C-alpha positions as CSV (number, residue, x, y, z in Angstrom):
1,M,32.5,-18.8,0.2
2,A,29.1,-19.9,-0.6
3,A,28.9,-22.5,-3.4
4,G,26.9,-20.1,-5.5
5,E,29.9,-17.5,-5.2
6,E,32.3,-20.0,-5.8
7,A,30.5,-21.1,-8.9
8,L,30.4,-17.5,-10.1
9,V,34.1,-16.8,-9.7
10,I,34.7,-20.1,-11.5
11,Q,32.7,-18.9,-14.4
12,R,34.1,-15.6,-14.3
13,A,37.4,-17.0,-15.0
14,R,36.1,-19.2,-17.8
15,A,34.6,-16.4,-19.7
16,A,37.4,-14.1,-19.1
17,D,38.8,-14.9,-22.6
18,G,35.5,-13.3,-24.2
19,S,34.1,-16.9,-25.4
20,P,30.3,-16.2,-26.3
21,A,29.5,-19.6,-25.0
22,E,31.2,-19.1,-21.6
23,E,29.9,-15.5,-21.2
24,R,26.5,-16.8,-22.0
25,V,26.9,-19.3,-19.1
26,L,28.2,-16.6,-17.0
27,A,25.0,-14.3,-17.7
28,G,22.8,-17.2,-16.5
29,A,25.1,-17.8,-13.4
30,L,24.8,-14.0,-12.5
31,I,20.9,-14.1,-13.0
32,R,20.8,-17.3,-10.5
33,Q,23.1,-15.7,-8.0
34,A,21.0,-12.4,-8.3
35,S,17.8,-14.4,-7.3
36,H,19.6,-16.1,-4.5
37,Q,20.8,-13.1,-3.0
38,W,17.4,-11.3,-3.1
39,N,16.0,-14.5,-1.3
40,A,18.6,-14.2,1.2
41,G,17.9,-10.4,1.9
42,S,20.9,-9.0,0.0
43,R,18.9,-6.7,-2.2
44,Q,21.8,-4.3,-3.1
45,T,23.9,-7.0,-4.1
46,S,21.2,-8.8,-6.3
47,L,20.7,-5.6,-8.0
48,V,24.5,-5.2,-8.9
49,L,24.6,-8.6,-10.1
50,A,21.3,-8.3,-12.0
51,E,22.7,-5.3,-13.8
52,E,25.8,-6.8,-14.8
53,A,23.7,-9.9,-16.2
54,V,21.8,-7.2,-18.2
55,E,24.8,-5.7,-19.5
56,L,26.3,-8.9,-20.4
57,C,23.5,-10.1,-22.1
58,R,23.2,-6.7,-24.4
59,K,27.1,-7.4,-25.3
60,L,26.0,-10.9,-26.4
61,E,23.1,-9.7,-28.5
62,R,25.2,-7.3,-30.4
63,S,28.1,-9.7,-31.1
64,V,26.3,-13.2,-31.8
65,H,24.3,-13.6,-34.7
66,D,20.6,-15.0,-34.1
67,A,21.2,-15.1,-30.4
68,D,18.2,-16.2,-28.4
69,P,17.1,-13.2,-26.5
70,E,15.4,-14.9,-23.8
71,L,18.3,-14.7,-21.5
72,L,18.2,-10.8,-21.9
73,A,14.6,-11.0,-21.0
74,K,15.3,-13.0,-18.0
75,A,17.8,-10.7,-16.9
76,L,15.7,-7.7,-17.4
77,D,12.9,-9.2,-15.5
78,S,15.2,-9.7,-12.7
79,L,16.7,-6.2,-12.9
80,A,13.1,-4.7,-13.0
81,A,12.3,-6.4,-9.5
82,C,15.5,-5.1,-8.2
83,Y,14.8,-1.4,-9.3
84,E,11.2,-1.5,-7.8
85,D,12.5,-2.7,-4.7
86,A,15.0,0.1,-4.4
87,V,12.2,2.5,-5.5
88,R,13.8,3.5,-8.7
89,L,10.5,3.1,-10.5
90,P,11.0,4.8,-14.1
91,E,14.0,2.3,-14.4
92,A,11.8,-0.6,-13.1
93,V,9.0,0.1,-15.5
94,A,11.5,0.4,-18.6
95,A,13.3,-2.8,-17.6
96,A,10.0,-4.8,-17.1
97,E,8.5,-3.2,-20.4
98,E,11.4,-4.5,-22.4
99,S,11.2,-7.8,-21.1
100,V,7.5,-8.1,-21.7
101,A,8.0,-7.0,-25.2
102,I,10.8,-9.6,-25.9
103,R,8.9,-12.5,-24.3
104,R,5.6,-11.3,-26.1
105,A,7.4,-11.7,-29.5
106,L,8.9,-15.0,-28.6
107,A,5.6,-16.6,-27.3
108,G,4.1,-15.5,-30.6
109,R,6.4,-17.6,-32.5
110,D,6.8,-20.4,-29.7
111,P,3.7,-21.1,-27.7
112,S,5.9,-23.1,-25.1
113,R,7.2,-19.6,-24.1
114,A,4.0,-18.4,-22.8
115,A,4.9,-18.9,-19.0
116,A,7.9,-16.6,-19.2
117,H,5.6,-14.1,-21.0
118,A,3.4,-14.5,-18.2
119,A,6.1,-13.9,-15.5
120,S,7.3,-10.7,-17.1
121,L,3.5,-9.5,-17.2
122,R,3.4,-9.9,-13.4
123,T,6.7,-8.0,-12.9
124,L,5.5,-4.9,-15.1
125,A,2.2,-5.1,-13.3
126,S,3.8,-4.7,-9.9
127,C,6.1,-1.9,-11.3
128,R,3.1,0.0,-12.7
129,A,1.1,-0.4,-9.4
130,S,4.1,0.9,-7.4
131,S,4.3,3.8,-9.8
132,G,0.9,4.7,-8.7
133,L,-1.1,3.1,-11.6
134,A,-3.2,0.6,-9.5
135,E,-5.7,0.0,-12.2
136,E,-3.3,-0.3,-15.1
137,G,-1.2,-2.7,-12.8
138,R,-4.3,-4.9,-12.3
139,I,-5.3,-5.0,-15.9
140,I,-1.8,-6.3,-17.0
141,V,-1.7,-8.8,-14.0
142,E,-5.1,-10.2,-15.3
143,Q,-3.6,-10.8,-18.6
144,A,-1.1,-12.9,-17.3
145,L,-3.7,-14.9,-15.2
146,V,-5.5,-15.6,-18.8
147,I,-2.2,-17.3,-20.1
148,E,-1.6,-19.0,-16.7
149,R,-5.2,-20.5,-16.8
150,R,-4.8,-21.7,-20.2
151,L,-1.2,-23.1,-19.7
152,A,-2.5,-25.0,-16.4
153,T,-5.5,-26.3,-18.2
154,E,-3.3,-27.9,-20.9
155,N,-0.7,-29.3,-18.5
156,P,-1.6,-29.0,-14.9
157,D,1.5,-30.4,-13.6
158,A,3.9,-28.2,-15.3
159,H,2.0,-25.1,-14.8
160,A,0.4,-25.2,-11.4
161,D,3.0,-23.3,-9.6
162,G,2.9,-20.4,-12.0
163,L,-1.0,-20.4,-12.0
164,A,-0.8,-20.0,-8.1
165,G,1.7,-17.2,-8.1
166,T,0.0,-15.3,-10.6
167,L,-3.4,-15.6,-8.3
168,N,-1.4,-14.5,-5.5
169,S,-0.2,-11.5,-7.5
170,V,-3.8,-10.9,-8.7
171,S,-5.2,-10.9,-5.3
172,W,-2.6,-8.2,-4.1
173,H,-3.5,-5.9,-7.0
174,Y,-7.3,-6.5,-6.1
175,W,-6.4,-5.2,-2.6
176,R,-4.6,-2.3,-3.9
177,E,-7.7,-1.3,-5.9
178,G,-9.9,-1.8,-2.7
179,A,-11.7,-4.9,-4.0
180,S,-14.1,-7.0,-1.9
181,L,-12.7,-9.3,0.5
182,V,-14.9,-12.1,-0.9
183,G,-13.4,-11.7,-4.2
184,M,-9.8,-11.9,-2.7
185,R,-10.6,-14.6,-0.7
186,A,-11.7,-16.9,-3.7
187,T,-8.6,-16.0,-5.5
188,L,-6.3,-16.7,-2.4
189,Q,-8.1,-19.8,-1.7
190,E,-7.5,-21.2,-5.1
191,A,-3.9,-20.3,-5.0
192,V,-3.3,-22.0,-1.6
193,T,-5.1,-25.3,-2.7
194,L,-2.6,-25.3,-5.7
195,R,0.3,-24.8,-3.5
196,R,-1.0,-27.3,-0.8
197,R,-0.9,-30.0,-3.6
198,L,2.8,-28.9,-4.5
199,A,4.1,-28.9,-1.1
200,A,2.7,-32.4,-0.5
201,D,4.8,-33.9,-3.3
202,N,7.8,-31.5,-2.7
203,P,7.7,-29.7,0.7
204,D,11.4,-28.3,0.4
205,T,10.7,-26.3,-2.8
206,Y,6.8,-25.3,-2.1
207,S,6.4,-24.7,1.7
208,N,7.7,-21.3,1.5
209,S,5.5,-20.4,-1.3
210,L,2.6,-22.0,0.4
211,A,3.2,-20.1,3.8
212,L,3.3,-16.8,1.9
213,C,-0.1,-17.9,0.2
214,L,-1.5,-18.5,3.8
215,V,-0.3,-15.2,5.1
216,N,-2.0,-13.3,2.1
217,L,-5.2,-15.5,2.6
218,A,-5.4,-14.5,6.1
219,T,-6.1,-10.9,5.3
220,A,-9.2,-11.9,3.8
221,Q,-10.8,-14.2,6.3
222,P,-12.8,-13.7,9.4
223,N,-10.8,-13.1,12.3
224,G,-11.0,-16.6,13.9
225,Q,-10.1,-18.4,10.6
226,A,-7.3,-15.8,10.1
227,L,-5.5,-17.0,13.3
228,E,-5.6,-20.6,12.4
229,T,-4.2,-19.7,8.7
230,L,-1.5,-17.7,10.3
231,A,-0.7,-20.2,12.7
232,E,-0.5,-22.8,9.9
233,A,2.2,-20.3,8.2
234,R,4.0,-19.8,11.3
235,E,4.9,-23.4,11.5
236,L,5.9,-23.7,7.9
237,Y,8.0,-20.6,8.3
238,D,9.9,-22.0,11.2
239,L,10.9,-25.0,9.3
240,M,13.0,-22.6,6.9
241,R,14.8,-20.6,9.7
242,D,18.1,-22.2,9.3
243,N,17.9,-22.7,5.4
244,A,17.0,-19.0,4.6
245,P,17.5,-16.6,7.5
246,G,17.4,-13.4,5.7
247,E,14.0,-14.3,3.8
248,Y,12.8,-15.8,7.2
249,G,13.0,-12.5,9.1
250,S,11.3,-10.5,6.2
251,R,8.3,-13.2,5.9
252,L,7.9,-13.7,9.8
253,R,7.6,-9.8,10.1
254,L,4.9,-9.6,7.8
255,L,3.0,-12.6,9.5
256,L,3.5,-11.0,12.9
257,S,2.2,-7.8,11.6
258,N,-0.8,-9.1,10.2
259,R,-1.6,-11.2,13.2
260,S,-1.5,-8.1,15.4
261,W,-4.1,-6.3,13.3
262,V,-6.4,-9.4,13.7
263,L,-5.9,-9.6,17.6
264,N,-6.5,-6.0,18.1
265,D,-9.7,-6.2,15.9
266,M,-10.8,-9.0,18.2
267,G,-10.3,-6.8,21.3
268,R,-7.2,-8.9,22.3
269,V,-5.1,-5.7,22.6
270,D,-2.0,-6.9,25.0
271,E,-1.7,-9.8,22.8
272,A,-1.7,-7.4,19.5
273,V,0.7,-5.1,21.2
274,D,3.0,-8.5,21.7
275,A,2.7,-9.6,18.3
276,V,3.4,-6.1,16.6
277,S,6.3,-5.5,19.0
278,E,8.0,-9.1,17.8
279,A,7.4,-7.6,14.4
280,L,9.1,-4.4,15.2
281,R,12.1,-6.5,16.4
282,Y,12.6,-8.2,13.0
283,G,11.6,-4.8,11.2
284,R,14.3,-3.0,12.9
285,S,17.1,-5.6,12.2
286,L,16.1,-5.6,8.4
287,Y,16.1,-1.7,8.2
288,R,19.3,-1.7,9.8
289,D,20.9,-3.8,7.0
290,N,18.5,-2.3,4.1
291,P,16.8,1.0,4.9
292,V,15.4,1.4,1.2
293,T,13.8,-2.2,1.1
294,H,12.6,-2.4,4.6
295,G,12.0,1.3,5.7
296,R,8.3,1.2,4.6
297,S,7.4,-1.9,6.2
298,L,8.9,-0.9,9.4
299,A,7.3,2.7,9.5
300,D,3.9,0.9,8.8
301,D,4.3,-1.2,11.8
302,L,5.4,1.4,13.9
303,A,2.2,3.3,13.0
304,K,0.2,0.3,13.6
305,A,1.7,0.0,17.2
306,A,1.4,3.5,17.8
307,G,-2.4,3.0,17.1
308,F,-2.6,0.0,19.4
309,H,-1.2,2.1,22.4
310,Q,-3.5,4.9,21.5
311,G,-6.5,2.9,21.8
312,A,-5.3,1.3,25.0
313,G,-4.9,4.8,26.3
314,R,-1.1,4.8,26.4
315,R,-0.5,8.2,24.9
316,E,3.2,8.7,25.7
317,E,4.1,5.0,24.3
318,S,1.9,6.1,21.2
319,I,3.8,9.4,20.7
320,S,7.2,7.7,21.0
321,L,6.3,5.1,18.5
322,I,5.2,7.9,16.0
323,E,8.3,10.0,16.5
324,E,10.3,6.7,15.6
325,E,8.2,6.4,12.6
326,I,8.9,9.8,11.5
327,G,12.4,9.5,11.8
328,V,12.4,6.3,9.6
329,R,10.2,8.3,7.1
330,R,12.3,11.2,7.1
331,E,15.2,9.0,6.0
332,L,13.1,7.4,3.2
333,V,12.5,10.8,2.0
334,R,16.1,11.9,2.0
335,L,16.8,8.8,-0.1
336,H,13.8,8.7,-2.6
337,P,11.5,12.0,-1.8
338,A,8.7,11.5,-4.4
339,P,7.3,8.1,-3.3
340,N,7.8,8.7,0.4
341,E,6.7,12.2,1.2
342,V,3.0,11.3,1.4
343,G,4.1,8.4,4.0
344,L,5.9,11.1,6.1
345,A,2.9,13.6,5.8
346,E,0.4,10.9,7.0
347,A,2.9,10.0,10.0
348,L,3.2,13.9,10.8
349,H,-0.7,13.9,10.6
350,D,-1.0,11.2,13.1
351,Q,1.6,13.0,15.5
352,S,-0.4,16.1,15.1
353,V,-3.7,14.6,16.4
354,A,-1.8,12.7,19.2
355,L,0.0,16.1,20.3
356,A,-3.4,18.0,20.3
357,D,-5.1,15.4,22.3
358,Y,-2.1,15.2,24.8
359,G,-2.4,19.0,25.2
360,R,0.6,20.1,23.3
361,P,-0.9,22.5,20.8
362,E,2.0,24.4,19.6
363,D,3.9,21.0,18.7
364,A,0.4,19.7,17.1
365,L,0.2,22.7,14.9
366,R,4.0,22.6,13.7
367,A,3.4,18.8,12.8
368,A,0.1,19.5,11.1
369,E,1.5,22.3,8.9
370,E,4.5,20.4,8.1
371,A,2.2,17.5,6.9
372,L,0.3,20.1,4.8
373,E,3.2,21.2,3.1
374,L,4.1,17.9,2.1
375,Y,0.4,16.9,0.8
376,E,0.3,20.3,-1.1
377,R,3.8,19.6,-2.9
378,R,2.8,16.1,-3.7
379,W,-0.6,17.4,-5.2
380,R,1.2,19.9,-7.1
381,E,3.8,17.6,-8.7
382,T,1.7,14.5,-9.2
383,S,0.1,14.3,-12.8
384,G,-2.9,12.4,-11.5
385,K,-3.8,15.4,-9.2
386,K,-5.3,13.1,-6.1
387,V,-6.9,15.6,-4.1
388,M,-8.1,13.5,-1.1
389,P,-4.6,13.7,0.8
390,Y,-4.2,17.3,0.2
391,A,-7.7,17.9,1.3
392,D,-6.9,15.8,4.5
393,G,-3.9,18.1,5.1
394,L,-6.1,21.2,4.8
395,A,-8.7,19.9,7.2
396,L,-6.2,18.6,9.7
397,V,-4.4,22.1,9.9
398,A,-7.9,23.8,10.3
399,W,-9.0,21.4,13.0
400,V,-5.8,22.0,14.9
401,R,-6.3,25.8,14.7
402,E,-9.9,25.6,15.8
403,T,-9.3,23.2,18.8
404,T,-6.1,25.0,20.0
405,G,-6.9,28.5,19.1
406,G,-3.6,29.1,17.5
407,G,-2.0,29.4,14.3
408,G,-4.4,31.7,12.2
409,D,-7.7,31.6,10.8
410,P,-9.1,27.8,9.7
411,V,-11.9,29.3,7.5
412,P,-9.6,29.8,4.1
413,L,-8.3,26.3,4.5
414,R,-11.8,24.8,4.8
415,E,-12.9,26.9,1.7
416,R,-10.0,25.7,-0.1
417,A,-10.7,22.0,0.7
418,V,-14.6,22.5,-0.3
419,V,-13.2,23.9,-3.9
420,L,-10.8,20.9,-4.3
421,L,-13.5,18.3,-3.0
422,R,-16.8,19.3,-5.0
423,P,-15.4,17.7,-8.3
424,E,-14.3,14.5,-6.4
425,A,-17.6,14.3,-4.6
426,R,-19.4,13.6,-8.0
427,H,-18.0,10.2,-8.0
428,S,-16.8,9.2,-4.6
429,D,-18.9,8.9,-1.3
430,V,-15.7,9.4,0.8
431,A,-15.0,13.0,-0.8
432,R,-18.7,13.7,-0.6
433,G,-18.7,13.1,3.1
434,R,-15.4,15.2,3.8
435,L,-16.9,17.8,1.6
436,A,-20.2,18.0,3.9
437,A,-18.1,18.1,6.9
438,H,-16.1,21.2,5.9
439,L,-19.5,22.9,4.8
440,L,-20.9,22.1,8.1
441,Q,-17.7,23.7,9.9
442,L,-18.0,26.6,7.6
443,A,-21.7,27.1,8.6
444,D,-20.5,27.3,12.3
445,H,-17.9,29.7,11.5
446,A,-20.3,31.8,9.5
447,A,-22.7,32.0,12.3
448,A,-20.5,32.6,14.9
449,A,-20.0,36.3,13.8
450,G,-23.7,36.8,15.0
451,G,-26.7,38.5,13.5
452,M,-29.0,38.0,10.7
453,R,-26.6,38.4,7.8
454,A,-24.2,35.7,9.4
455,L,-27.1,33.6,9.8
456,L,-28.3,33.9,6.2
457,R,-24.6,33.0,5.2
458,A,-24.5,29.9,7.3
459,L,-27.9,28.6,6.2
460,P,-27.3,27.2,2.7
461,L,-24.1,25.7,3.9
462,A,-25.7,23.7,6.7
463,R,-28.5,22.8,4.2
464,E,-25.8,21.7,1.3
465,A,-24.0,19.5,4.1
466,T,-27.2,18.0,5.1
467,G,-27.9,17.1,1.4
468,H,-24.4,15.4,0.9
469,Y,-24.7,13.5,4.0
470,V,-28.1,12.1,2.9
471,R,-26.4,11.0,-0.5
472,V,-23.7,9.4,1.5
473,S,-26.1,7.3,3.7
474,G,-28.1,5.9,0.8
475,R,-31.7,4.7,1.3
476,S,-31.4,3.7,4.8
477,L,-34.5,3.9,7.0
478,H,-32.4,5.2,9.8
479,P,-30.5,8.4,9.2
480,S,-26.9,8.4,10.2
481,D,-25.6,10.7,13.2
482,D,-23.8,12.7,10.3
483,V,-27.4,13.4,8.8
484,T,-29.2,14.1,12.0
485,G,-26.4,16.2,13.3
486,A,-26.4,18.5,10.1
487,A,-30.0,18.5,9.7
488,A,-30.4,19.8,13.3
489,R,-27.9,22.6,12.8
490,W,-29.9,23.3,9.8
491,A,-33.2,23.5,11.7
492,Q,-31.3,25.6,14.4
493,L,-30.2,28.1,11.7
494,L,-33.8,28.4,10.4
495,E,-35.2,29.0,13.6
496,G,-32.5,31.8,14.3
497,C,-34.0,33.5,10.9
498,G,-37.3,33.3,12.2
499,R,-38.3,30.6,9.8
500,R,-40.0,28.2,12.4
501,G,-42.2,26.5,9.9
502,E,-39.3,25.3,7.7
503,A,-37.4,24.4,10.7
504,M,-40.3,22.0,11.9
505,D,-40.4,20.5,8.4
506,V,-36.7,19.8,8.6
507,R,-37.0,18.3,11.9
508,H,-40.1,16.1,10.8
509,R,-38.3,15.0,7.8
510,Y,-35.1,13.7,9.6
511,G,-37.0,12.5,12.8
512,L,-35.5,15.2,14.9
513,R,-37.3,16.1,18.2
514,Q,-39.3,19.3,17.8
515,T,-38.5,22.5,19.9
């Protein structure tokens, strides 16, 4: 029996008579052991301990007059992290909000408690972001950063670690919102600088957190620097291999996964495959022990490995990895449908494209239609009504029908996508580009019927597609391939309608060869 478990057994015996003082000590021991189990990778055990701690703290709140509610806030903060990890997101948000409310009130009366308030804000921000509210999560974590900067200014030695942790969290939220790499890099570099100073004085305590900051920093660095940063992090992780094997495997998987991405981007494909294969060995082991916690990361690494093999022309290996990924994502959907259905749809999307390229049209169509069903269900059941995944699903099935010649008429699918994308295109260049692609395909379908009426139906579609592509390309002096392709189709349709003068104007405007 480990020392922490033995201490917990002893304290349970001491608190068996219902003494509030001993029960309070027991609650603290439960919170510490929950944290220890979390770091060791035993997430379910950690959750059970955190739930017990919260229940005991609530009992103390009811029975002890003038009890300090900080212990309950700490237990709730721990429980919120466990619920988030288990994808029990409404419960995670509720626990985190209660912890924040308690600590905000305490900090209002006693400024020395502000650091605990910031910690609860970080947890709430993460829970909100995991629930699909990325902007709200970022706003909350920036509130925590304001608190931590003030504390670190007043007492740098006491609050440097809290500031570093919050900076690390802020960078993650920036990444979720698609912030620039320059801003992320500055934030992460500040966190690394703080953690280096702490680790220099106390390596046993801070080397692990320094390594995590380095892994995150590498994601925002140029490739050469990123490899050097990841190599330094690997050295630090190897030092903790024997002390925290559960946490070591999880952290090393992330490092190897990130390293594989950098190597592939540098064109070092074989090294990238080796790195992601090593990440998969850790990921598969972690997944066997805890599917809920490690399923998504394993599935993401499988998708990454499949992409590497596909890029290297190894189609069979790619399809095999995608099939394994789909199996993992199906299990995640079985356990927690709502947050995992889009991931399964994206995997089926990749599988459909790979199978179509591999000459298996019926299988490609089957995967595409299942992906579309999932995309549509998420769109209908989600309050935010994010249309892009659903529109991508419509485009996928339409494309498979067009390229394989089976499965029905693609035109209604593209028309539905156009209806969905028009409002989104007003404020998103990505949506505008997708809208233009659908319009151009619809122009081709309309013209294929032959005859003047067909050409007249196709003409405004090609003209509108060209206009959208021009908007997306901005004020570039050199039109993009999308612009010139759409303009060429527009000119062809004008010529087919006998409007050669207008066609010449279009060709001249977009630098196309006159016919």
